[in-house]
Backbone as a chain_set.jsonl record, in Angstrom:
{"seq": "QVQLVESGGGSVQPGGSLNVSCAVPEDIFREYDMSWYRQAPGNQREWLASIDRRGRLDYKRTVQGRFTISRGNAKNTIELQMNSLQPEDTAVYYCNSVLMDIHWGQGTQVTVSS", "coords": {"N": [[-19.225, -9.533, 9.907], [-17.456, -8.597, 12.764], [-18.637, -6.165, 14.987], [-17.67, -3.312, 16.718], [-18.913, -0.857, 18.792], [-18.533, 2.316, 19.672], [-19.397, 4.842, 22.056], [-20.596, 7.831, 23.743], [-18.856, 9.952, 23.787], [-17.943, 13.487, 23.728], [-17.994, 17.043, 24.343], [-16.068, 18.693, 26.732], [-15.036, 20.826, 29.442], [-11.695, 21.647, 30.526], [-10.603, 19.653, 33.22], [-12.968, 18.369, 33.5], [-15.219, 15.484, 33.274], [-15.858, 12.401, 31.554], [-17.64, 9.514, 30.437], [-16.962, 6.924, 28.359], [-18.202, 4.351, 26.252], [-18.158, 1.007, 25.018], [-19.812, -1.099, 22.972], [-19.881, -4.557, 22.754], [-19.88, -7.581, 20.923], [-21.358, -10.558, 22.333], [-19.826, -12.97, 22.385], [-17.24, -12.104, 21.886], [-16.931, -10.421, 24.076], [-16.869, -12.282, 26.133], [-14.601, -13.813, 25.561], [-12.323, -12.334, 24.912], [-9.513, -10.325, 25.875], [-9.636, -6.909, 26.51], [-9.126, -3.534, 25.301], [-8.763, 0.058, 25.532], [-8.145, 2.642, 23.209], [-6.766, 5.597, 21.686], [-6.794, 8.217, 19.217], [-5.308, 11.088, 18.279], [-5.515, 14.048, 16.202], [-3.155, 13.929, 13.618], [-1.532, 12.236, 15.016], [-0.32, 8.951, 15.938], [-2.33, 6.067, 16.631], [-2.856, 5.332, 20.032], [-2.362, 3.162, 22.802], [-4.328, 2.946, 25.78], [-5.508, 1.671, 28.051], [-6.153, -1.54, 29.543], [-8.244, -4.406, 30.119], [-8.49, -7.618, 31.346], [-10.028, -10.893, 30.907], [-10.411, -11.749, 33.456], [-10.643, -9.49, 34.84], [-8.372, -8.108, 35.468], [-6.297, -5.235, 35.438], [-4.635, -2.741, 33.444], [-2.747, 0.174, 32.774], [-1.813, 2.956, 30.732], [0.872, 4.993, 31.639], [0.454, 7.769, 31.635], [-2.266, 8.137, 31.927], [-3.031, 6.783, 34.126], [-4.692, 6.73, 37.22], [-6.371, 8.756, 36.49], [-8.062, 7.741, 34.532], [-10.391, 5.049, 34.298], [-10.863, 1.756, 33.501], [-13.399, -0.62, 32.798], [-15.556, -3.507, 32.942], [-18.783, -3.794, 31.694], [-20.851, -5.937, 32.669], [-23.544, -6.577, 32.477], [-24.43, -5.534, 30.09], [-22.613, -6.233, 28.187], [-20.433, -4.439, 27.707], [-17.508, -2.394, 27.367], [-16.149, -0.104, 29.446], [-14.937, 3.246, 29.867], [-14.08, 5.373, 32.192], [-13.345, 8.709, 32.468], [-11.579, 11.102, 34.124], [-10.619, 14.394, 35.286], [-9.978, 15.6, 32.829], [-7.915, 16.858, 30.2], [-6.819, 19.28, 27.727], [-5.024, 17.879, 26.063], [-6.066, 15.375, 26.028], [-7.873, 15.306, 24.042], [-9.22, 13.579, 21.382], [-10.079, 10.869, 19.136], [-11.69, 8.136, 20.47], [-11.293, 4.674, 20.823], [-12.259, 1.226, 21.143], [-10.831, -2.056, 21.318], [-9.541, -5.39, 20.941], [-6.796, -6.568, 22.99], [-4.922, -7.376, 21.242], [-5.596, -6.044, 19.033], [-7.1, -7.197, 16.99], [-9.609, -7.125, 16.001], [-12.077, -5.826, 13.829], [-11.913, -2.343, 13.476], [-14.049, -0.024, 15.123], [-16.069, 2.964, 14.641], [-15.296, 4.773, 16.496], [-15.373, 7.306, 19.123], [-15.707, 10.732, 19.54], [-13.837, 12.791, 21.651], [-13.583, 15.892, 23.053], [-11.703, 18.296, 24.641], [-11.839, 21.357, 25.896], [-11.609, 24.829, 26.697]], "CA": [[-18.077, -8.798, 10.431], [-17.654, -8.201, 14.149], [-18.748, -4.722, 15.138], [-17.483, -2.635, 17.991], [-19.609, 0.417, 18.683], [-18.158, 3.232, 20.748], [-20.342, 5.935, 22.274], [-20.427, 8.559, 24.992], [-17.957, 11.09, 23.684], [-18.552, 14.803, 23.748], [-17.116, 18.179, 24.636], [-16.026, 19.083, 28.137], [-13.998, 21.782, 29.8], [-10.585, 21.053, 31.281], [-10.988, 19.241, 34.568], [-14.235, 17.657, 33.467], [-15.251, 14.02, 33.203], [-16.714, 11.725, 30.585], [-17.574, 8.056, 30.389], [-17.19, 6.375, 27.025], [-18.631, 2.962, 26.327], [-17.971, 0.223, 23.791], [-20.671, -2.278, 22.898], [-19.083, -5.667, 22.236], [-20.641, -8.828, 20.788], [-21.242, -11.358, 23.548], [-18.733, -13.945, 22.339], [-16.01, -11.333, 22.033], [-16.87, -9.953, 25.457], [-16.511, -13.414, 27.011], [-13.367, -14.528, 25.203], [-11.196, -11.479, 24.596], [-9.009, -9.25, 26.709], [-9.997, -5.722, 25.753], [-8.386, -2.305, 25.578], [-9.148, 1.34, 24.943], [-7.109, 3.347, 22.475], [-7.216, 6.886, 21.162], [-5.989, 8.791, 18.158], [-5.448, 12.526, 18.119], [-5.15, 14.472, 14.843], [-1.737, 13.959, 13.319], [-0.787, 11.298, 15.864], [-0.645, 7.536, 15.809], [-3.244, 5.531, 17.63], [-2.103, 4.923, 21.208], [-3.032, 2.347, 23.797], [-4.583, 3.649, 27.023], [-5.834, 0.83, 29.202], [-6.631, -2.882, 29.218], [-8.878, -5.227, 31.149], [-8.576, -8.977, 30.827], [-11.288, -11.584, 31.198], [-10.524, -11.908, 34.905], [-10.787, -8.174, 35.439], [-7.087, -7.483, 35.775], [-6.225, -3.938, 34.775], [-3.34, -2.16, 33.115], [-2.95, 1.528, 32.279], [-0.71, 3.804, 30.283], [1.28, 5.795, 32.789], [-0.057, 9.145, 31.585], [-3.692, 8.21, 32.27], [-3.29, 6.065, 35.377], [-5.168, 7.617, 38.271], [-7.421, 9.614, 35.939], [-8.961, 6.91, 33.728], [-10.709, 3.749, 34.86], [-11.494, 0.832, 32.553], [-14.197, -1.625, 33.491], [-16.479, -4.313, 32.118], [-20.195, -3.717, 32.031], [-21.248, -7.32, 32.413], [-24.971, -6.686, 32.156], [-24.711, -5.084, 28.722], [-21.478, -6.573, 27.319], [-19.737, -3.217, 27.313], [-16.231, -2.008, 27.971], [-16.33, 1.29, 29.826], [-13.754, 4.019, 30.237], [-14.403, 6.584, 32.937], [-12.227, 9.621, 32.335], [-11.67, 12.257, 35.018], [-9.545, 15.394, 35.184], [-9.602, 15.66, 31.413], [-7.101, 17.988, 29.778], [-6.873, 19.449, 26.266], [-4.237, 16.858, 25.376], [-6.87, 14.154, 25.933], [-8.73, 15.416, 22.86], [-8.907, 12.521, 20.427], [-11.129, 9.882, 18.899], [-11.453, 7.012, 21.362], [-11.684, 3.391, 20.248], [-11.935, 0.003, 21.862], [-10.458, -3.213, 20.515], [-8.864, -6.379, 21.764], [-5.412, -6.193, 23.309], [-4.139, -7.686, 20.047], [-6.121, -5.193, 17.96], [-7.417, -8.095, 15.889], [-11.014, -6.973, 15.662], [-12.288, -4.688, 12.939], [-12.086, -1.129, 14.25], [-15.287, 0.728, 15.019], [-15.963, 4.357, 14.217], [-14.752, 5.588, 17.567], [-16.21, 8.379, 19.653], [-14.876, 11.933, 19.662], [-13.751, 13.498, 22.931], [-12.948, 17.2, 22.891], [-11.516, 18.99, 25.912], [-11.494, 22.731, 25.527], [-12.277, 25.87, 27.451]], "C": [[-18.39, -8.337, 11.846], [-17.675, -6.692, 14.223], [-18.526, -4.297, 16.574], [-18.093, -1.256, 17.838], [-19.303, 1.262, 19.907], [-19.181, 4.368, 20.843], [-19.955, 6.682, 23.539], [-19.472, 9.727, 24.938], [-18.7, 12.41, 23.729], [-17.512, 15.864, 24.017], [-17.22, 18.535, 26.106], [-14.949, 20.122, 28.333], [-12.866, 21.063, 30.52], [-10.988, 20.804, 32.73], [-12.27, 18.444, 34.622], [-14.077, 16.156, 33.327], [-16.176, 13.56, 32.091], [-16.588, 10.233, 30.792], [-17.886, 7.619, 28.96], [-17.416, 4.874, 27.153], [-18.435, 2.283, 24.981], [-18.865, -1.001, 23.878], [-19.953, -3.377, 22.138], [-19.982, -6.891, 22.052], [-20.345, -9.781, 21.94], [-20.059, -12.324, 23.526], [-17.372, -13.26, 22.478], [-15.835, -10.9, 23.478], [-16.397, -11.071, 26.391], [-15.087, -13.89, 26.789], [-12.135, -13.641, 25.037], [-10.81, -10.573, 25.765], [-9.124, -7.974, 25.893], [-9.234, -4.491, 26.214], [-9.126, -1.094, 25.013], [-7.917, 1.973, 24.318], [-7.658, 4.73, 22.116], [-6.263, 7.342, 20.066], [-6.325, 10.264, 18.04], [-5.023, 12.914, 16.707], [-3.651, 14.547, 14.673], [-0.899, 12.988, 14.127], [-1.162, 9.858, 15.531], [-1.631, 7.13, 16.904], [-2.42, 5.032, 18.819], [-2.989, 4.114, 22.153], [-3.177, 3.134, 25.093], [-4.72, 2.721, 28.221], [-6.343, -0.516, 28.713], [-7.317, -3.514, 30.416], [-8.987, -6.633, 30.59], [-9.866, -9.637, 31.304], [-11.486, -11.807, 32.685], [-10.666, -10.571, 35.612], [-9.488, -7.509, 35.84], [-6.874, -6.287, 34.862], [-4.779, -3.546, 34.489], [-3.601, -0.821, 32.463], [-1.663, 2.112, 31.731], [-0.399, 4.766, 31.425], [0.618, 7.168, 32.805], [-1.547, 9.256, 31.901], [-4.002, 7.506, 33.582], [-3.643, 7.059, 36.476], [-6.257, 8.568, 37.802], [-8.475, 8.8, 35.187], [-9.174, 5.57, 34.425], [-11.436, 2.907, 33.815], [-12.27, -0.212, 33.342], [-15.039, -2.39, 32.479], [-17.901, -4.103, 32.609], [-20.841, -5.042, 31.71], [-22.709, -7.45, 31.997], [-25.25, -6.383, 30.691], [-23.594, -5.426, 27.749], [-20.801, -5.307, 26.785], [-18.386, -3.108, 28.011], [-16.329, -0.511, 28.208], [-14.978, 1.938, 30.074], [-14.248, 5.301, 30.89], [-13.177, 7.481, 32.935], [-12.474, 10.851, 33.188], [-10.49, 13.191, 34.785], [-9.043, 15.519, 33.751], [-8.878, 16.959, 31.094], [-7.168, 18.121, 28.256], [-6.106, 18.383, 25.497], [-4.944, 15.508, 25.328], [-7.828, 14.196, 24.74], [-8.292, 14.417, 21.801], [-10.183, 11.767, 20.093], [-10.754, 8.639, 19.697], [-12.075, 5.741, 20.783], [-11.467, 2.275, 21.265], [-11.547, -1.073, 20.843], [-9.865, -4.239, 21.457], [-7.446, -5.909, 22.058], [-4.489, -6.495, 22.132], [-4.577, -6.864, 18.848], [-6.486, -6.027, 16.739], [-8.895, -8.139, 15.561], [-11.143, -5.756, 14.757], [-12.61, -3.444, 13.765], [-13.472, -0.519, 14.033], [-15.025, 2.155, 14.579], [-15.315, 5.235, 15.267], [-15.744, 6.627, 18.044], [-15.303, 9.56, 19.974], [-14.984, 12.519, 21.064], [-12.98, 14.78, 22.699], [-12.913, 17.887, 24.24], [-11.008, 20.391, 25.6], [-12.246, 23.702, 26.423], [-12.958, 26.864, 26.51]], "O": [[-19.447, -7.762, 12.104], [-16.849, -6.015, 13.611], [-19.111, -4.844, 17.509], [-17.821, -0.559, 16.86], [-19.746, 0.971, 21.019], [-19.751, 4.794, 19.839], [-19.103, 6.235, 24.307], [-19.291, 10.427, 25.935], [-19.93, 12.447, 23.763], [-16.309, 15.619, 23.93], [-18.314, 18.662, 26.656], [-14.059, 20.282, 27.498], [-13.069, 19.978, 31.064], [-11.627, 21.639, 33.371], [-12.625, 17.901, 35.668], [-12.967, 15.627, 33.27], [-17.141, 14.237, 31.736], [-15.562, 9.742, 31.263], [-18.955, 7.918, 28.429], [-16.884, 4.222, 28.052], [-18.537, 2.92, 23.932], [-18.692, -1.843, 24.759], [-19.474, -3.167, 21.023], [-20.772, -7.207, 22.942], [-19.23, -9.814, 22.461], [-19.367, -12.48, 24.532], [-16.466, -13.792, 23.12], [-14.744, -10.993, 24.041], [-15.624, -10.833, 27.32], [-14.429, -14.326, 27.733], [-11.013, -14.148, 25.022], [-11.659, -10.121, 26.534], [-8.754, -7.951, 24.719], [-8.764, -4.412, 27.349], [-9.988, -1.213, 24.142], [-6.803, 1.855, 24.829], [-8.856, 4.989, 22.23], [-5.108, 6.924, 19.993], [-7.458, 10.644, 17.743], [-4.252, 12.191, 16.076], [-2.955, 15.155, 15.486], [0.317, 12.92, 13.947], [-2.197, 9.596, 14.917], [-1.736, 7.772, 17.95], [-1.394, 4.379, 18.628], [-4.19, 4.354, 22.278], [-2.284, 3.891, 25.472], [-4.124, 2.954, 29.273], [-6.891, -0.626, 27.616], [-7.014, -3.2, 31.567], [-9.512, -6.831, 29.495], [-10.678, -9.031, 32.003], [-12.611, -12.032, 33.132], [-10.795, -10.518, 36.835], [-9.499, -6.46, 36.483], [-7.218, -6.314, 33.68], [-3.845, -3.953, 35.18], [-4.55, -0.672, 31.694], [-0.569, 1.805, 32.204], [-1.301, 5.28, 32.086], [0.26, 7.674, 33.869], [-2.044, 10.36, 32.122], [-5.114, 7.618, 34.098], [-2.986, 8.087, 36.643], [-6.988, 9.128, 38.619], [-9.656, 9.145, 35.212], [-8.266, 5.028, 35.055], [-12.489, 3.297, 33.311], [-11.848, -0.634, 34.419], [-15.206, -1.978, 31.331], [-18.181, -4.223, 33.802], [-21.327, -5.248, 30.598], [-23.059, -8.353, 31.236], [-26.199, -6.915, 30.114], [-23.61, -4.967, 26.607], [-20.625, -5.136, 25.579], [-18.168, -3.659, 29.09], [-16.566, 0.258, 27.276], [-14.007, 1.276, 30.441], [-14.767, 6.196, 30.222], [-12.096, 7.066, 33.351], [-13.462, 11.56, 32.997], [-9.495, 12.817, 34.165], [-7.839, 15.542, 33.498], [-9.188, 18.015, 31.644], [-7.537, 17.168, 27.57], [-6.501, 18.02, 24.389], [-4.472, 14.59, 24.657], [-8.518, 13.214, 24.466], [-7.137, 14.411, 21.376], [-11.233, 11.999, 20.693], [-9.627, 8.151, 19.605], [-13.216, 5.736, 20.321], [-10.602, 2.371, 22.135], [-11.897, -0.993, 19.666], [-9.706, -3.975, 22.649], [-6.958, -4.961, 21.443], [-3.398, -5.935, 22.038], [-3.996, -6.975, 17.768], [-6.224, -5.632, 15.603], [-9.374, -9.076, 14.921], [-10.409, -4.779, 14.903], [-13.471, -3.48, 14.644], [-13.994, -0.499, 12.919], [-13.91, 2.51, 14.196], [-14.836, 6.326, 14.958], [-16.81, 6.81, 17.457], [-14.258, 9.4, 20.604], [-16.079, 12.716, 21.59], [-11.852, 14.756, 22.205], [-13.938, 18.045, 24.903], [-9.896, 20.575, 25.105], [-13.369, 23.435, 26.851], [-13.579, 27.822, 26.969]]}, "num_chains": 1, "name": "protein.A"}
């Protein structure tokens, strides 16, 4: 079973920054367009950002300008740099393909609170 492993979450104050990372098997990293998603308590999972195999980017309007998705080519990771975090960004963050056709990982918890 393909495994996606998210890491890098934590607790920050409003206005702070975090970088979350997703370790992706090499074949998936090479062949799939990838996205970050998040799920807050009581909410549905929502798409945040995508990066295709050519490096083209797309963002949800509410995170554009604050979040940056990238590929870590040396380590086969999908990164999400998050700046200007707000309490409403509190959620479990997941990566998956743009089609969400890979088994979901455990996610990484991000908590923004003063």
